[in-house]
C-alpha positions, 0 to 999 in steps of 0.5 A: 544103742543110741538108747545106752548113749543118750542116757549116759549123756544124761546121767555126765551131764547131771553129774557136771551139775552136781560137781559144780554146785560142790565146787560152789558150795566149797569155795564159798564157806573155804572164803568164810572161814579166811575171812573169819581167820582174818579178823580173829588173828587183827583182833590177837594182833591188836592183844599182842601189841597192848600191855600193861604193868602194874608200877605202884610200889608194893612195899609201900601200902600207903602209897596203894591205898587210904584207909581213911578216904577209902581210896585205891591210887594204883600206877600203871605203866603201857608197855605193850607197842600201840596207844591205849584209851587212858578212859574208866570205861575202857578200863577194869578193877579188880579187888580181891576177885571184885570188880570196882569202877575206877574214878579217874585215871589219868595221865601222870606226864600230864599229855593229852588225857585222850591216848595212853601213848607206849611208855607213858603212866596213867594213875588210877583213882579207885573208890569206896574200898575197902580192904584189910589185910593182904589183897591182890588187885587186877588191872585189866585193859584190852585184853591184858592184865597184870595183878600186885599184892600188897598189904593194907 
């Protein structure tokens, strides 16, 4: 009789140790998932707060594209709720699906060039562009993009 009780006690203690190990592992994994969700939501929040819109006059292609110099000039407005970084490294321009690095990004209102506050406009200049006919241009800033079409 005492042998049965001792073996039951050993099995009970072993099951408690295994259950504690499983519970500890689950708590650790839930904490990691929670932290990952928090980091992703912060990144998505930044994308939602940032928004841009190309406000160049597509009806007047001469104001956008200069065929003699091969330069493209776009006016882009920060329509989001957060400040953006107006540097050529942070702005991507696609002309007919081909990446073109902006030569210059300057604020039109003459403000501090280190920030691009909501409601302000920047002028983006791209050099070395050769286009003819209908053209699609996409500007991407911090994961947000806007596209225009015009005829050169």
